[in-house]
C-alpha positions as a Markdown table, in Angstrom:
| # | Residue | x | y | z |
|---|---|---|---|---|
| 1 | Met | -0.1 | 0.3 | 0.0 |
| 2 | Lys | 2.8 | 2.2 | 0.6 |
| 3 | His | 4.5 | 2.1 | -2.4 |
| 4 | Trp | 1.5 | 2.1 | -4.6 |
| 5 | Leu | 0.9 | 5.7 | -2.9 |
| 6 | Ala | 3.9 | 7.1 | -2.9 |
| 7 | Lys | 4.1 | 6.1 | -6.9 |
| 8 | Ala | 0.8 | 7.8 | -6.9 |
| 9 | Leu | 2.5 | 10.5 | -5.1 |
| 10 | Ser | 5.2 | 11.0 | -7.5 |
| 11 | Pro | 5.3 | 12.5 | -11.5 |
| 12 | Ala | 6.2 | 9.0 | -12.7 |
| 13 | Ser | 3.0 | 7.6 | -11.0 |
| 14 | Ser | 2.4 | 4.5 | -12.9 |
| 15 | Ala | -1.0 | 5.1 | -13.3 |
| 16 | Leu | 0.0 | 7.3 | -16.2 |
| 17 | Glu | 2.0 | 5.2 | -18.9 |
| 18 | Thr | 4.3 | 7.5 | -21.1 |
| 19 | Lys | 4.6 | 5.9 | -24.6 |
| 20 | Glu | 6.2 | 7.0 | -27.2 |
| 21 | Thr | 5.7 | 6.8 | -30.8 |
| 22 | Pro | 6.8 | 4.6 | -33.4 |
| 23 | Ser | 7.1 | 7.6 | -35.8 |
| 24 | Ala | 7.7 | 10.8 | -34.5 |
| 25 | Gly | 9.2 | 9.6 | -30.5 |
| 26 | Gln | 7.4 | 12.4 | -28.8 |
| 27 | Pro | 5.6 | 11.6 | -25.0 |
| 28 | Leu | 2.1 | 10.1 | -25.2 |
| 29 | Ile | -0.2 | 10.3 | -22.0 |
| 30 | Ala | -3.0 | 7.8 | -22.2 |
| 31 | Leu | -5.3 | 8.2 | -19.8 |
| 32 | Gln | -7.6 | 4.9 | -19.3 |
| 33 | Leu | -11.6 | 5.8 | -17.6 |
| 34 | Gly | -14.4 | 4.5 | -16.6 |
| 35 | Gly | -16.2 | 1.8 | -19.0 |
| 36 | His | -19.2 | 0.8 | -18.6 |
| 37 | Ala | -21.9 | 1.6 | -16.3 |
| 38 | Ala | -22.1 | -1.0 | -13.6 |
| 39 | Trp | -25.9 | -2.2 | -13.3 |
| 40 | Ser | -27.7 | -4.6 | -10.0 |
| 41 | Gly | -28.7 | -7.7 | -11.0 |
| 42 | Arg | -32.3 | -7.6 | -12.2 |
| 43 | Asn | -33.9 | -11.1 | -10.9 |
| 44 | Tyr | -36.4 | -10.8 | -8.0 |
| 45 | Ala | -34.0 | -10.9 | -5.0 |
| 46 | Ser | -31.9 | -8.8 | -6.0 |
| 47 | Leu | -34.8 | -5.9 | -7.8 |
| 48 | Ser | -35.9 | -6.3 | -3.7 |
| 49 | Arg | -32.5 | -5.5 | -1.9 |
| 50 | Gln | -31.2 | -3.0 | -4.3 |
| 51 | Gly | -35.2 | -1.2 | -4.5 |
| 52 | Tyr | -37.1 | -1.8 | -1.2 |
| 53 | His | -34.8 | -2.7 | 1.7 |
| 54 | Lys | -32.5 | 0.6 | -0.2 |
| 55 | Asn | -34.0 | 2.8 | -1.8 |
| 56 | Ala | -36.6 | 5.1 | -0.1 |
| 57 | Ile | -38.7 | 6.3 | -3.4 |
| 58 | Val | -39.2 | 2.4 | -3.5 |
| 59 | Phe | -40.5 | 1.2 | -0.1 |
| 60 | Arg | -42.7 | 4.1 | -0.2 |
| 61 | Cys | -44.1 | 3.5 | -3.4 |
| 62 | Val | -44.6 | 0.4 | -2.7 |
| 63 | Arg | -46.0 | 0.7 | 1.1 |
| 64 | Leu | -48.6 | 3.7 | -0.7 |
| 65 | Ile | -50.2 | 1.5 | -3.2 |
| 66 | Ala | -50.3 | -2.0 | -1.3 |
| 67 | Glu | -52.1 | 0.1 | 1.6 |
| 68 | Ala | -54.2 | 1.8 | -0.2 |
| 69 | Ala | -55.9 | -1.1 | -2.5 |
| 70 | Ala | -55.8 | -3.0 | 0.3 |
| 71 | Ser | -57.7 | -0.8 | 2.6 |
| 72 | Val | -61.0 | -1.0 | -0.3 |
| 73 | Pro | -63.1 | -3.2 | 1.0 |
| 74 | Leu | -65.2 | -5.4 | -1.6 |
| 75 | Cys | -68.8 | -6.1 | -2.0 |
| 76 | Glu | -69.7 | -10.0 | -2.4 |
| 77 | Arg | -72.8 | -9.6 | -4.3 |
| 78 | Arg | -75.8 | -12.2 | -5.8 |
| 79 | Gly | -77.1 | -10.3 | -8.0 |
| 80 | Asp | -77.7 | -6.5 | -7.2 |
| 81 | Thr | -77.3 | -7.2 | -3.6 |
| 82 | Cys | -74.0 | -7.2 | -1.5 |
| 83 | Val | -74.6 | -10.3 | 0.8 |
| 84 | Val | -73.1 | -9.6 | 4.6 |
| 85 | Gly | -72.4 | -13.0 | 5.7 |
| 86 | Asp | -71.8 | -14.8 | 2.7 |
| 87 | Pro | -68.9 | -17.7 | 1.7 |
| 88 | Ala | -67.1 | -15.9 | -0.4 |
| 89 | Ala | -67.1 | -12.8 | 2.1 |
| 90 | Ala | -66.2 | -15.1 | 4.9 |
| 91 | Leu | -63.2 | -16.7 | 3.0 |
| 92 | Leu | -61.9 | -13.4 | 1.9 |
| 93 | Ser | -61.6 | -11.9 | 5.1 |
| 94 | Arg | -59.8 | -14.6 | 7.1 |
| 95 | Gly | -56.5 | -15.3 | 6.3 |
| 96 | His | -54.3 | -18.0 | 7.7 |
| 97 | Asn | -53.2 | -17.8 | 11.4 |
| 98 | Gly | -55.8 | -15.4 | 11.9 |
| 99 | Ala | -54.3 | -13.1 | 9.7 |
| 100 | Ser | -57.4 | -10.2 | 8.1 |
| 101 | His | -57.7 | -9.7 | 4.8 |
| 102 | Ser | -55.9 | -6.2 | 4.4 |
| 103 | Asp | -53.0 | -8.2 | 5.9 |
| 104 | Ile | -53.0 | -10.5 | 2.7 |
| 105 | Met | -54.0 | -7.9 | 0.3 |
| 106 | Glu | -51.0 | -5.9 | 1.1 |
| 107 | Arg | -48.8 | -9.0 | 0.8 |
| 108 | Phe | -50.6 | -9.6 | -2.7 |
| 109 | Tyr | -50.6 | -5.8 | -3.8 |
| 110 | Gly | -46.6 | -5.7 | -2.9 |
| 111 | Tyr | -45.5 | -8.7 | -4.4 |
| 112 | Leu | -47.5 | -7.7 | -7.5 |
| 113 | Gln | -45.2 | -4.4 | -7.7 |
| 114 | Met | -42.4 | -6.2 | -6.5 |
| 115 | Ser | -42.5 | -8.9 | -9.0 |
| 116 | Gly | -45.3 | -8.3 | -11.3 |
| 117 | Asn | -46.7 | -11.0 | -10.5 |
| 118 | Ala | -49.3 | -11.9 | -7.0 |
| 119 | Tyr | -50.4 | -15.4 | -6.0 |
| 120 | Leu | -52.6 | -16.3 | -3.6 |
| 121 | Glu | -54.0 | -19.5 | -2.2 |
| 122 | Ala | -57.1 | -21.0 | -0.8 |
| 123 | Ala | -56.4 | -23.6 | 1.5 |
| 124 | Leu | -59.0 | -26.2 | 0.5 |
| 125 | Ile | -60.5 | -28.2 | 3.1 |
| 126 | Asp | -62.9 | -31.3 | 1.3 |
| 127 | Gly | -63.2 | -29.0 | -1.2 |
| 128 | Val | -63.9 | -26.0 | 0.9 |
| 129 | Pro | -61.7 | -23.1 | 1.0 |
| 130 | Thr | -61.0 | -22.2 | 4.9 |
| 131 | Ala | -58.8 | -19.4 | 4.5 |
| 132 | Leu | -56.4 | -17.6 | 2.4 |
| 133 | Tyr | -52.5 | -17.1 | 1.5 |
| 134 | Ala | -50.6 | -14.6 | -0.1 |
| 135 | Leu | -47.2 | -17.1 | -1.8 |
| 136 | Arg | -43.9 | -15.6 | -2.4 |
| 137 | Pro | -43.7 | -14.9 | -6.3 |
| 138 | Asp | -40.1 | -15.7 | -6.7 |
| 139 | Lys | -40.9 | -19.4 | -5.2 |
| 140 | Met | -44.2 | -20.2 | -8.0 |
| 141 | Arg | -43.1 | -22.0 | -11.9 |
| 142 | Val | -45.5 | -22.4 | -13.8 |
| 143 | Leu | -46.7 | -25.2 | -15.7 |
| 144 | Thr | -48.1 | -25.4 | -19.1 |
| 145 | Asp | -49.8 | -28.2 | -21.3 |
| 146 | Arg | -48.6 | -29.8 | -24.3 |
| 147 | Lys | -50.3 | -26.6 | -26.2 |
| 148 | Gly | -48.2 | -24.0 | -24.0 |
| 149 | Trp | -51.1 | -22.6 | -21.9 |
| 150 | Pro | -51.1 | -22.7 | -18.3 |
| 151 | Ser | -52.0 | -26.0 | -16.6 |
| 152 | Gly | -50.4 | -25.8 | -12.7 |
| 153 | Trp | -47.4 | -24.0 | -10.5 |
| 154 | Asp | -44.9 | -25.7 | -8.3 |
| 155 | Tyr | -44.1 | -24.1 | -5.2 |
| 156 | Asp | -40.9 | -24.5 | -3.3 |
| 157 | Ala | -40.4 | -22.8 | -0.2 |
| 158 | Gly | -37.9 | -23.8 | 3.2 |
| 159 | Gly | -37.4 | -27.1 | 1.3 |
| 160 | Met | -41.3 | -27.9 | 1.1 |
| 161 | Lys | -42.1 | -28.5 | -2.6 |
| 162 | Arg | -46.2 | -28.5 | -3.5 |
| 163 | Gln | -47.8 | -29.2 | -6.8 |
| 164 | Phe | -50.9 | -27.0 | -7.5 |
| 165 | His | -53.2 | -28.1 | -10.5 |
| 166 | Tyr | -55.8 | -26.2 | -12.9 |
| 167 | Asp | -59.4 | -28.5 | -13.5 |
| 168 | Pro | -60.1 | -28.1 | -16.6 |
| 169 | Ala | -63.6 | -30.1 | -15.7 |
| 170 | Thr | -64.5 | -27.9 | -13.2 |
| 171 | Gly | -62.5 | -24.5 | -13.8 |
| 172 | Arg | -60.9 | -25.1 | -9.9 |
| 173 | Ser | -57.8 | -24.1 | -8.6 |
| 174 | Ala | -56.4 | -23.6 | -5.2 |
| 175 | Val | -54.3 | -20.5 | -6.6 |
| 176 | Tyr | -55.1 | -17.6 | -8.2 |
| 177 | His | -52.3 | -15.8 | -10.4 |
| 178 | Leu | -52.2 | -12.3 | -10.9 |
| 179 | Lys | -50.1 | -11.1 | -13.3 |
| 180 | Leu | -49.1 | -7.6 | -14.8 |
| 181 | Phe | -48.7 | -6.7 | -18.9 |
| 182 | Asp | -45.5 | -8.3 | -20.3 |
| 183 | Pro | -44.9 | -7.9 | -23.9 |
| 184 | Leu | -42.4 | -10.6 | -23.9 |
| 185 | Asp | -43.8 | -13.1 | -22.1 |
| 186 | Thr | -47.3 | -14.2 | -21.5 |
| 187 | Gln | -46.7 | -16.6 | -18.2 |
| 188 | Tyr | -45.3 | -14.1 | -16.3 |
| 189 | Gly | -45.8 | -10.3 | -15.7 |
| 190 | Tyr | -43.5 | -7.5 | -15.7 |
| 191 | Ala | -43.2 | -5.5 | -12.5 |
| 192 | Pro | -42.9 | -1.9 | -12.1 |
| 193 | Leu | -40.5 | -2.4 | -10.3 |
| 194 | Ala | -38.0 | -3.9 | -12.9 |
| 195 | Ala | -39.2 | -1.0 | -15.4 |
| 196 | Ala | -37.2 | 1.7 | -12.8 |
| 197 | Ala | -34.7 | -0.2 | -12.3 |
| 198 | Asp | -31.8 | 2.4 | -14.3 |
| 199 | Ala | -33.9 | 4.9 | -12.2 |
| 200 | Val | -33.1 | 2.8 | -8.4 |
| 201 | Asp | -29.3 | 1.9 | -9.3 |
| 202 | Ile | -28.5 | 6.0 | -10.6 |
| 203 | His | -30.4 | 7.1 | -7.1 |
| 204 | Asn | -29.2 | 4.1 | -5.3 |
| 205 | Ala | -25.6 | 5.4 | -6.3 |
| 206 | Gly | -26.2 | 8.7 | -5.8 |
| 207 | Gly | -26.7 | 8.4 | -1.8 |
| 208 | Arg | -23.3 | 6.1 | -2.2 |
| 209 | Trp | -21.3 | 8.6 | -3.3 |
| 210 | Thr | -22.3 | 11.6 | -0.7 |
| 211 | Lys | -21.9 | 9.4 | 1.9 |
| 212 | Ala | -18.2 | 8.9 | 0.0 |
| 213 | Leu | -17.5 | 12.5 | -0.5 |
| 214 | Leu | -18.9 | 13.5 | 3.1 |
| 215 | Asp | -16.6 | 10.7 | 4.8 |
| 216 | Asn | -13.9 | 12.1 | 2.7 |
| 217 | Ala | -14.3 | 15.6 | 4.4 |
| 218 | Ala | -16.9 | 16.8 | 1.5 |
| 219 | Arg | -14.0 | 17.4 | -1.0 |
| 220 | Pro | -13.8 | 15.8 | -4.5 |
| 221 | Ser | -11.3 | 13.0 | -5.3 |
| 222 | Gly | -8.1 | 14.2 | -5.9 |
| 223 | Ala | -4.3 | 13.7 | -5.5 |
| 224 | Leu | -1.1 | 14.7 | -3.9 |
| 225 | Ile | 2.0 | 15.4 | -6.6 |
| 226 | Tyr | 5.3 | 16.0 | -5.1 |
| 227 | Lys | 7.9 | 18.2 | -7.4 |
| 228 | Gly | 10.8 | 18.0 | -5.2 |
| 229 | Ala | 14.4 | 19.5 | -6.8 |
| 230 | Ser | 16.0 | 17.2 | -9.4 |
| 231 | Gly | 17.0 | 14.0 | -8.0 |
| 232 | Ala | 15.0 | 13.9 | -4.9 |
| 233 | Glu | 11.7 | 13.1 | -6.8 |
| 234 | Arg | 10.3 | 10.7 | -4.5 |
| 235 | Leu | 9.1 | 10.6 | -1.0 |
| 236 | Ser | 11.0 | 9.2 | 1.4 |
| 237 | Asp | 9.9 | 6.4 | 3.5 |
| 238 | Asp | 9.4 | 8.8 | 6.6 |
| 239 | Gln | 8.0 | 11.9 | 4.7 |
| 240 | Phe | 5.5 | 8.9 | 2.9 |
| 241 | Asp | 4.6 | 7.7 | 6.2 |
| 242 | Arg | 4.3 | 11.4 | 8.3 |
| 243 | Leu | 2.4 | 12.7 | 5.1 |
| 244 | Lys | -0.1 | 10.4 | 5.1 |
| 245 | Ala | -0.9 | 10.0 | 8.7 |
| 246 | Glu | -1.4 | 13.8 | 8.9 |
| 247 | Leu | -3.9 | 13.6 | 5.8 |
| 248 | Glu | -5.6 | 10.5 | 7.6 |
| 249 | Gly | -5.7 | 12.2 | 11.1 |
| 250 | Ala | -6.3 | 15.8 | 10.3 |
| 251 | His | -8.1 | 16.5 | 7.0 |
| 252 | Ala | -10.2 | 12.8 | 6.4 |
| 253 | Gly | -13.9 | 13.0 | 7.4 |
| 254 | Ala | -17.1 | 15.0 | 8.0 |
| 255 | Ser | -16.0 | 16.6 | 10.9 |
| 256 | Asn | -12.8 | 18.0 | 9.3 |
| 257 | Ala | -14.6 | 19.4 | 6.6 |
| 258 | Gly | -13.2 | 22.9 | 5.8 |
| 259 | Arg | -9.8 | 22.2 | 7.3 |
| 260 | Pro | -7.7 | 24.3 | 5.5 |
| 261 | Met | -4.4 | 21.7 | 4.0 |
| 262 | Val | -1.1 | 23.5 | 4.6 |
| 263 | Leu | 1.3 | 21.9 | 1.6 |
| 264 | Glu | 5.3 | 21.6 | 2.2 |
| 265 | Gly | 8.2 | 20.5 | -0.2 |
| 266 | Gly | 6.8 | 20.9 | -3.2 |
| 267 | Leu | 3.7 | 19.0 | -2.8 |
| 268 | Asp | 0.7 | 20.5 | -5.3 |
| 269 | Trp | -3.2 | 19.3 | -4.9 |
| 270 | Lys | -4.6 | 18.3 | -8.0 |
| 271 | Ala | -8.6 | 17.8 | -8.3 |
| 272 | Met | -9.5 | 14.5 | -10.3 |
| 273 | Ser | -13.1 | 14.4 | -10.1 |
| 274 | Phe | -16.5 | 16.9 | -10.6 |
| 275 | Ser | -17.6 | 19.1 | -8.1 |
| 276 | Pro | -21.3 | 17.8 | -6.8 |
| 277 | Ala | -22.0 | 21.6 | -8.1 |
| 278 | Asp | -20.3 | 20.8 | -11.7 |
| 279 | Met | -22.4 | 17.1 | -11.9 |
| 280 | Asp | -25.7 | 19.1 | -11.2 |
| 281 | Phe | -25.9 | 16.6 | -8.7 |
| 282 | Ile | -28.8 | 17.0 | -6.8 |
| 283 | Glu | -31.5 | 17.3 | -9.6 |
| 284 | Ala | -30.0 | 14.1 | -11.4 |
| 285 | Arg | -30.9 | 12.1 | -8.0 |
| 286 | Arg | -34.3 | 14.1 | -8.2 |
| 287 | Glu | -34.6 | 13.1 | -12.0 |
| 288 | Ala | -33.9 | 9.6 | -11.0 |
| 289 | Ala | -36.4 | 9.6 | -8.4 |
| 290 | Arg | -39.4 | 11.2 | -10.3 |
| 291 | Glu | -39.0 | 8.3 | -12.3 |
| 292 | Ile | -39.2 | 6.0 | -9.9 |
| 293 | Ala | -42.4 | 7.3 | -8.7 |
| 294 | Gln | -43.9 | 7.2 | -12.5 |
| 295 | Ala | -43.3 | 3.6 | -12.8 |
| 296 | Phe | -45.3 | 2.8 | -10.3 |
| 297 | Gly | -48.0 | 5.6 | -10.5 |
| 298 | Val | -47.2 | 7.4 | -7.6 |
| 299 | Pro | -47.2 | 11.4 | -8.2 |
| 300 | Pro | -44.0 | 12.7 | -7.2 |
| 301 | Met | -45.6 | 15.3 | -5.0 |
| 302 | Leu | -46.8 | 12.6 | -2.8 |
| 303 | Leu | -43.6 | 11.6 | -1.9 |
| 304 | Gly | -42.1 | 15.0 | -1.0 |
| 305 | Ile | -40.3 | 15.2 | -4.2 |
| 306 | Pro | -39.6 | 19.2 | -5.0 |
| 307 | Gly | -40.0 | 20.7 | -8.2 |
| 308 | Asp | -42.9 | 18.7 | -9.6 |
| 309 | Asn | -45.8 | 20.8 | -10.4 |
| 310 | Thr | -48.5 | 18.7 | -12.2 |
| 311 | Tyr | -51.0 | 18.7 | -9.9 |
| 312 | Ala | -52.1 | 22.2 | -8.2 |
| 313 | Asn | -51.9 | 21.1 | -4.8 |
| 314 | Tyr | -51.8 | 17.9 | -2.5 |
| 315 | Lys | -55.8 | 17.2 | -2.7 |
| 316 | Glu | -55.6 | 16.8 | -6.5 |
| 317 | Ala | -52.3 | 14.8 | -6.4 |
| 318 | Asn | -54.0 | 12.4 | -4.3 |
| 319 | Leu | -57.4 | 12.4 | -6.1 |
| 320 | Ala | -55.4 | 11.2 | -9.1 |
| 321 | Phe | -53.3 | 8.9 | -7.4 |
| 322 | Arg | -56.5 | 7.3 | -5.9 |
| 323 | Arg | -58.6 | 7.4 | -9.4 |
| 324 | Gln | -55.2 | 6.2 | -11.8 |
| 325 | Thr | -53.5 | 4.1 | -10.1 |
| 326 | Ile | -56.1 | 2.8 | -6.9 |
| 327 | Ile | -58.6 | 2.4 | -8.3 |
| 328 | Pro | -57.6 | 0.2 | -11.9 |
| 329 | Leu | -55.6 | -1.9 | -10.0 |
| 330 | Val | -58.4 | -3.2 | -7.1 |
| 331 | Ser | -61.0 | -3.6 | -9.9 |
| 332 | Lys | -59.2 | -5.7 | -11.8 |
| 333 | Thr | -58.1 | -7.7 | -8.6 |
| 334 | Ala | -61.5 | -7.8 | -7.9 |
| 335 | Gly | -62.5 | -9.2 | -11.4 |
| 336 | Gly | -59.9 | -11.8 | -11.3 |
| 337 | Ile | -60.2 | -13.1 | -7.6 |
| 338 | Glu | -64.2 | -13.4 | -8.5 |
| 339 | Gln | -63.8 | -15.5 | -11.8 |
| 340 | Trp | -61.3 | -17.5 | -9.3 |
| 341 | Leu | -64.0 | -18.0 | -6.7 |
| 342 | Arg | -66.5 | -18.6 | -9.3 |
| 343 | Pro | -66.4 | -22.8 | -9.9 |
| 344 | Phe | -66.8 | -22.9 | -5.4 |
| 345 | Tyr | -69.0 | -20.5 | -4.9 |
| 346 | Gly | -71.9 | -20.1 | -8.1 |
| 347 | Asp | -71.5 | -18.1 | -11.5 |
| 348 | Asp | -74.1 | -15.6 | -9.6 |
| 349 | Leu | -70.8 | -14.3 | -7.1 |
| 350 | Ser | -69.7 | -11.2 | -8.2 |
| 351 | Leu | -66.9 | -8.6 | -6.0 |
| 352 | Val | -67.6 | -5.1 | -6.9 |
| 353 | Pro | -64.7 | -2.6 | -5.3 |
| 354 | Glu | -67.0 | -0.2 | -2.4 |
| 355 | Leu | -65.7 | 2.8 | -3.0 |
| 356 | Asp | -68.6 | 5.4 | -1.4 |
| 357 | Lys | -66.4 | 4.2 | 1.9 |
| 358 | Val | -63.1 | 5.2 | 0.4 |
| 359 | Ser | -62.6 | 8.8 | 2.2 |
| 360 | Ala | -60.3 | 9.2 | -0.3 |
| 361 | Leu | -62.8 | 10.0 | -2.6 |
| 362 | Ser | -65.6 | 11.3 | -0.5 |
| 363 | Glu | -65.2 | 14.8 | -1.8 |
| 364 | Glu | -66.1 | 13.8 | -5.7 |
| 365 | Arg | -68.5 | 11.6 | -4.5 |
| 366 | Ala | -70.7 | 14.3 | -2.7 |
| 367 | Ala | -69.9 | 16.4 | -5.6 |
| 368 | Leu | -71.6 | 13.9 | -7.7 |
| 369 | Trp | -75.0 | 13.8 | -6.1 |
| 370 | Ala | -75.3 | 16.8 | -5.9 |
| 371 | Arg | -75.8 | 17.0 | -9.7 |
| 372 | Leu | -77.5 | 13.6 | -9.7 |
| 373 | Gly | -80.2 | 15.6 | -7.0 |
| 374 | Ala | -80.1 | 18.4 | -9.4 |
| 375 | Ala | -81.2 | 16.8 | -12.1 |
| 376 | Glu | -85.1 | 16.2 | -12.1 |
| 377 | Phe | -85.3 | 14.9 | -15.7 |
| 378 | Ile | -84.1 | 11.7 | -14.5 |
| 379 | Ser | -86.0 | 8.5 | -12.8 |
| 380 | Pro | -84.6 | 7.7 | -8.8 |
| 381 | Asp | -83.4 | 4.7 | -10.3 |
| 382 | Glu | -81.3 | 6.2 | -12.9 |
| 383 | Arg | -79.9 | 8.7 | -10.5 |
| 384 | Arg | -78.9 | 5.4 | -7.9 |
| 385 | Ser | -77.5 | 3.7 | -10.9 |
| 386 | Met | -75.5 | 6.2 | -12.3 |
| 387 | Ala | -73.9 | 6.4 | -8.7 |
| 388 | Gly | -72.9 | 3.1 | -8.7 |
| 389 | Leu | -76.3 | 2.0 | -7.1 |
| 390 | Ser | -78.7 | -1.1 | -7.6 |
| 391 | Ala | -81.7 | 0.3 | -8.6 |
| 392 | Asn | -84.6 | 0.1 | -6.1 |
| 393 | Ile | -87.6 | -1.0 | -7.3 |
| 394 | Gly | -89.9 | -1.7 | -4.6 |
| 395 | Glu | -93.4 | 0.1 | -3.4 |
| 396 | Gly | -93.8 | 3.4 | -4.8 |
| 397 | Ala | -91.0 | 3.4 | -6.8 |
| 398 | Asp | -90.3 | 5.6 | -9.8 |
| 399 | Ala | -90.4 | 3.5 | -13.1 |
| 400 | Gly | -89.7 | 6.0 | -14.9 |
């Protein structure tokens, strides 16, 4: 280490290779700078570590979507009426080991954002679903038939291997698989986190660079170049040890930021990297954060990212998040679970998100009711239908 650093402090540093051209015999200094960018892995485990575990933007996006989507209740209908105590409703409200509906669905929606795939397992007793499990997507493998259509799933976790099959005769399956669209894969989905992976790497690298810069007294990288008198162009061992100890003890670390350095004996400081201002570093991290938020469908304003004026205020951004991200996701999930459970509970089962119980939409809902109440040219049943309610066909009802 000593000899390497001594060479770095010497004009004859091995980092700068001097070569002579065959023709002119003039010195040529060749500098080899950084090559290709280094990206993190794109498998589920690597994305989870680099994204959810180490990136605050990804963590908050996944939590916002999972918690908001899981908080939307589902109405189990037989016809136009929500049935309290319906067997399907009892199943959806009962997770494994006493877990609630929100607990199961938070995991389900979280897995979907992280991998593009989410799986629900219904524990069957005598062919009847009794409890729900949210399975890790990286432990599942889709099985296909001779024609390439999904026929079941392999599950391998903790040394326990199980196989689930789809019964084409009855349409029953113990597993429900929801996937996000991937134009290059018909069996598995593509995750928002995968689409934002490059931006996540940039954001994480920026954080590491900032930490390293602070540890280096908030100064850019550089080198001390020794220019001694002729014949004394290298530091002695004593001089080298003294210089190294002084740099480490008096000028390294954030606590020594701003302390002046006194150079003597032909030492000269040469900066060898861009400063944070030169790199426009803070704005680069903000742009990466915006790109991550956009991949997940979360307005940057909800994450506290400055400089985004897409929405007039926080309330408008929150409403757009519910309307454009949460409601389509919950509606898609409800329709998929409905089709999954119908072979068990009957073809008249339907699952509908109860948006009336979402407090974030209360102001928009009140405006709709006010408009419908003022529309005297439509019947009460038409108003109820436009409000998303079932028709009130009974004694004294206006039939139009």
